[in-house]
N, C-alpha and C positions, 0 to 999 in steps of 0.2 A: 591415510594421510589426513591430518587435521586441517580444517579450513578456518582461517582467521575470521572472526566475527566483525562485521562492519560497525564502525563507531562514528560514522559521518555526522549524523544528526545530533547525537548526544555530545559530540566534540564541539559543535557550534554552540550548543546550550552551555557547556562548561566554560567556553570562552566568554560568553555573555555574563555568566555569573562572576567569573574572575575579574572582568572589566568593572563591574559594579562594585565588587569588594575592594579592588585597588583604588578606584575613584573615591570611595567612601573613606578608606584609610588615609589617602592623601589629603582629603578635605579636613578630616578630623585633626590630623597632625598639623596642618597649616593653621587651622583655627586655634589650636592650643598654643602654638608658638607665637602667633601674631595677635592673640586676643588681648594681651596686656601691653602691647607695644603700639605706639602711634608711629606709623610709617610716614616719614617725611619724603622719602625717596622711593619711588615705585620700583626702581631697579633692584633694591635690596630684597624686596618681596619676590620679584621675578627670579633672581638668581637662587635665593634660598628655596623657593618653591621648586625650581629645577633640580636642586640637590636632593630635596625630599622625594621627588618623582624618580630620580635615578636610584636612590637607596631602596625605595619601596619596590620598584620594578625588579631590581636585581634580587632582592630578598624574596619577593613573592613568586616570581616566575623562574628563578634559577636555584636559589638556596633551599627554599621550602620543598620543591620537588626532589632535590637531591637528598634531603633528610627524610622525606615522606614517601619513599618508594616510588618516585616518579610522578607524584600527583600534587597539583595545586588544590585549593579548596573546591573550586568548581569541578575539577576532574574527580576528586574524591566523592563529591556528592552524586555525580552521575556514573561512577564506577569505571573510570578509565585511567590510564597512566602512560607516561612517556618512557620508552625504552630505547636503548641503542638499536640501530638497525639490525644487529645480529641477535636481538631479543635478550640481551643482558642489561644489567642496570646501566642507565645513562650516566656518564661522568659529569662532574660539575662543569668542566670545560664545554662539553656538548650542550648542556642546559643553558650556559651563558651564550654560546654561539647562536642557539635557536631562539633566544629571547629578543625578538624584534622590538618589543617595547623598550627594553633597556638600551638598545642601540639607538633608537629614535630619541629617547630622552637624553642620551649623551650628545647627540647632534644638536638638539635644542639648547642644551646647557652651554656648549661652546659658542653657539651663535649668540646667545644672550650675553655671555661674558664678553665676546668681541664687541658687541654693540654697546655695552656699558662702558667699555674703554673709550670707544668713539664719542659717546655722549658726554663724557667728562671734560671735553674741550669746548671752547667757545664755538657758538654756532656761526658758521659762515657759509657761503654758497657751496664751496667744495664739500664741506661736511654734510650739508643738506643733501647733496647728490649721493654721498656715500651712504647716508641713512636710508635714502630712497632705494638704493641698490641693495642694501641689507634687507629691507622690507620685501623686495622682489625675491631675494635669495630665500628668505623665510617661506614665502609662498611656494617657491619651487621645491624646497625640501619637504614641506608639508604635502605638496602634490605628489612628489615621488614616493613618500611613505604611504600615502593613501592608495596609490597605484600598487605598491608592494603588498599592502593588505588585501586588496582586491585580487591580485594574482594568487596570493596564498589561499584565499577563500575559494577561488575557482579551481585551483589545483587539488585542494582537499575534496571538493565536491565531484571532480571529474576523473581523478586518477584511480586506478584499480587499487593501489596500496593506500590511498587516502592520505598522501603525504604532501605537505606544502613545501614551498621553496626553502623555508627555514629548516624543515625536517631533512631535506636533501642535503643542504649545506652542512648541517650538524650531524648527519648520519643517525637520525633518530626516527622513531615510528611511534604512533599513539595506538594503544591496544586496549581491549577490555581487560579489567583487572584480573579476571579469571582466566 
């Protein structure tokens, strides 16, 4: 019987590498798009930035691994990959489902879009209360995703199979490339 090699530590390293790469890509794309544009309304920057984050996250964490044998750049560098829980190639659907960053970017996009619709009206007391409520909702969603990331981190570190919540939901597992 073959024993699966632990990828716990290098998986965290791969995640850090991937976050740096995605953050750099997002920053470069935003700077290219907005370098020649004077933005008079901050909401345009915010919504377009959200769309860039959604596309980058979907491409980097779902499409790239689908095309690259289950590996992002970070996973390739440290020698691990994502497979289906039955140790076959993960489907694109599974990779999208396990992509927590894509899901959180979608939430933020719809929140920003909703708040921009609200801000295009005249400011009155009722609207100010709604904006305050939206701000609290942003904080709550951000806190929920922070807790979700912490839960995933703890699950990976403490479970025998080293699977996070997103792996359980998507029926995936991260393994050594060999």
